[in-house]
N, C-alpha and C positions, 0 to 999 in steps of 0.2 A: 702605774702600770709599766711593764717592761716592753721592750721592742723585740719582736720575734722576727728573725731573718732566716731564710733558706737560700743557699747558694744556687747558682744556675744548675741545670741538669748535670749530673755526675758524668764526667768524661773519664773513663777508667784509664785512658792512655796518659792523662795528665798525672795521675797518682800512681801509676805502676812503678814497681821498684826497679830502677835502672842501674843502681850500683849495688854491689854485694855488701859493702860496708857503708853505714850511714850514721850520722850523729842524730840522736833522738832526744827530745825532751820527754820525761816520763812522769806519769801520775801513778804512784804506788797506792793501791787500794785493795785491801784484803777482801776476798770473797767476790771480787768483780773481775770476771774474765770476758774477753772479747775474741770472737773468731772472724776470720775473713768472710765478708758478705753478711754478717750479723750486725744488729743494732744494739747499742748500750746507752740508755738514758742516764744522765748524771746531773746532780745538783752541785754547783761549785760555789763554795762559800768561804773557804780559807783564803786569806790574802795571797799566799804563795801560789795557790792554784788558780786564783783569779788572774794573777800575773801570767801564769802558764797559758791560760785560755787567751788572754789579750795578745800575747806574743804569737801564739799559734794562728790567730785570726789575721795578724798583720803579715805573716809569712806564708805558710803553706797549708794551714788548717789541720795539721797533723798533730796527734797526741799519742804517745806510746803508753798503753796500759800494762802494768806489771804488778804482781802481788808481792807484798813484803813477807818474809819468812816469819817474823815476830813483830809485835807492836813496839813502838818506840819512836823517839824524835827522829833518828836517822837509821831506820831499820835496814838490815841486810835484805837484799832483793833476790827473788828467784831469778834464774838465768834466762828463762823464756817468757816472752810476753807477746802482745800483738799491737801493731800500730794501727790507729784508726784516723779517719778524716771527720772533722766536724761537719755533719750533714745538715743539722739544724742548730740554731742558737737563739736564745732569748736572753737579752741583756736587761737585767732588772735595775730599777732606779737606784738601789743601794749598793750596786757594784757586783752583786752575785750574778751567776749565769745558770740557766738551764740549757744543757746541750744534749745532742744525740750524736754519738759516735758511730760511724759505719766502718767495720773492720776492713782492713786492706790486706795485711800479711803478718804472719808470725815472724818473730826474730829471736836470735840468741845474743845475749849480752856478752861483749868481749871485755869491756872494762868501763868503769865509771869515770867521768871526766871532771877535772877541776873547773869550776865555773863561778862567776860572780852573781849569777842569777839566783833568785830565791827558790827556784825549783831545780831538781836534779836532772842531769843529762848524762847520756851514755853513748858509747860507740857500740853499734850492734851490727850483726851480719844476718843476711837473709837467705843464705845458701843451704840451711839445714832442713827446710821444710818445702814440700811441694804443696802449695795452697791453691792450686787450680781446682775447679769444681770436681768433687769425687763422683765415682760411679754410684748408682743407686744401691742400697743395701739389699742383700738377699731377703726374700719375702719372709723367711722363717725368723731372721734376726729382727726385722721390723715388728713382727708379731710378738716375739719374745719381749721386746721393749715395751710394747703396749700392754701386755699382760702384766709384767712386773711393775710398770708405772702405775697401773690401776690399783694393784695391791698395795703399793707404797702410799699412794694418795689416800686410799681408804683408811689405812692405818694411821696416817698423820692428820686426817681431817682436812685434806687439801681438795678444793673443788676445781675440777678441770673440765673444759668444754672439749670432750674427746671427739665429738663429731667435727669440730673445727680443725682439730689436730690431724684428723684422718685425711683432710684435704691438703695438708701441707706436705712439701717434699721432704725427703729423708734428711737432708742437710739442715733445713730449717728446724725440724722437730728435734733432732739429736743435739745440735749445737745450742738451740734455744733452751732445751731442757737442762743441758749442762750448765748454762749461765744462771738459771733461776733455781736450780735444785738447792735445798738447804743442807749442803755438805760442808765439811770443814775446808780450810784453805788448802791443805795438802791434797785432798781428794779432788778439788776443783783444778789444782795445778796439774795433777795427773791427767785429767780430762783434756786440759789445754794442750799438753805435750803429746798426747796420743797421735801417732804419725798419720793415721788415715781415719776416715769417717767410720769404717767398719770396726776398727780397733776401738775407737771412742764409744761406739754403740755397745760393743761387748763389755767394755769397762763400766759404762753407765749402768748396764743391766746388773752387773755384779755389785755396784755401789748401792743401787736401789734396794737390792735384796739384803745387803749387809745392814744398811741403816734401818730398814723395816724390821729386821730381826732384833735390832738393838731395843726397839720399843720404848725409847726414851724421849720421843718428840711430842710436844704439846702445841706447837704453833699452828695457827689456822691461817691458810693462805688461799687466795683465789687467783688462779691463772686464767687469762683470757686467751 
């Protein structure tokens, strides 16, 4: 059995971005995007990323999520990602980790740094995005998303608890849907880089419609 730990209650002031440029340790993972105030569960098993988690826990509990453009041993990375804080961690007996990241802020990569660590590090800047909580969506846009989302899920055989989603706020619904949607890496990156929640919701609606019309998905997924 592993040991599960949760840090003391999150004090945003401790983790707020106080410098425009910062050095970040990155976890490149295709299809995995993180937004400020959203959660991302991860199972960490590769030795280099075990080292990344151990280093993060010993320092500031931060990990920067970013997507690779292509697969490979040292793939080129997209320029935009999101730094998160390890909100929960379960250290397994064999050295693996189960963690949950809580998004803090999006960043733009300035350059990759030379390092002796097994994981990659970058210099990033945080001035490109306003990641304060967005205004609520226009009612018509929220309705458009729900209508197109239901059509997409019906076409793909995806079971969704729409009553539960109706109780969630706009940011949680749109960003959460962007995280779990079965889109390609480039589409998910476009959602991550959308400047505002309204623009992200509009793009998400377009992508749901596009992927539904492709009609080539067979996966069965259940979203809670």
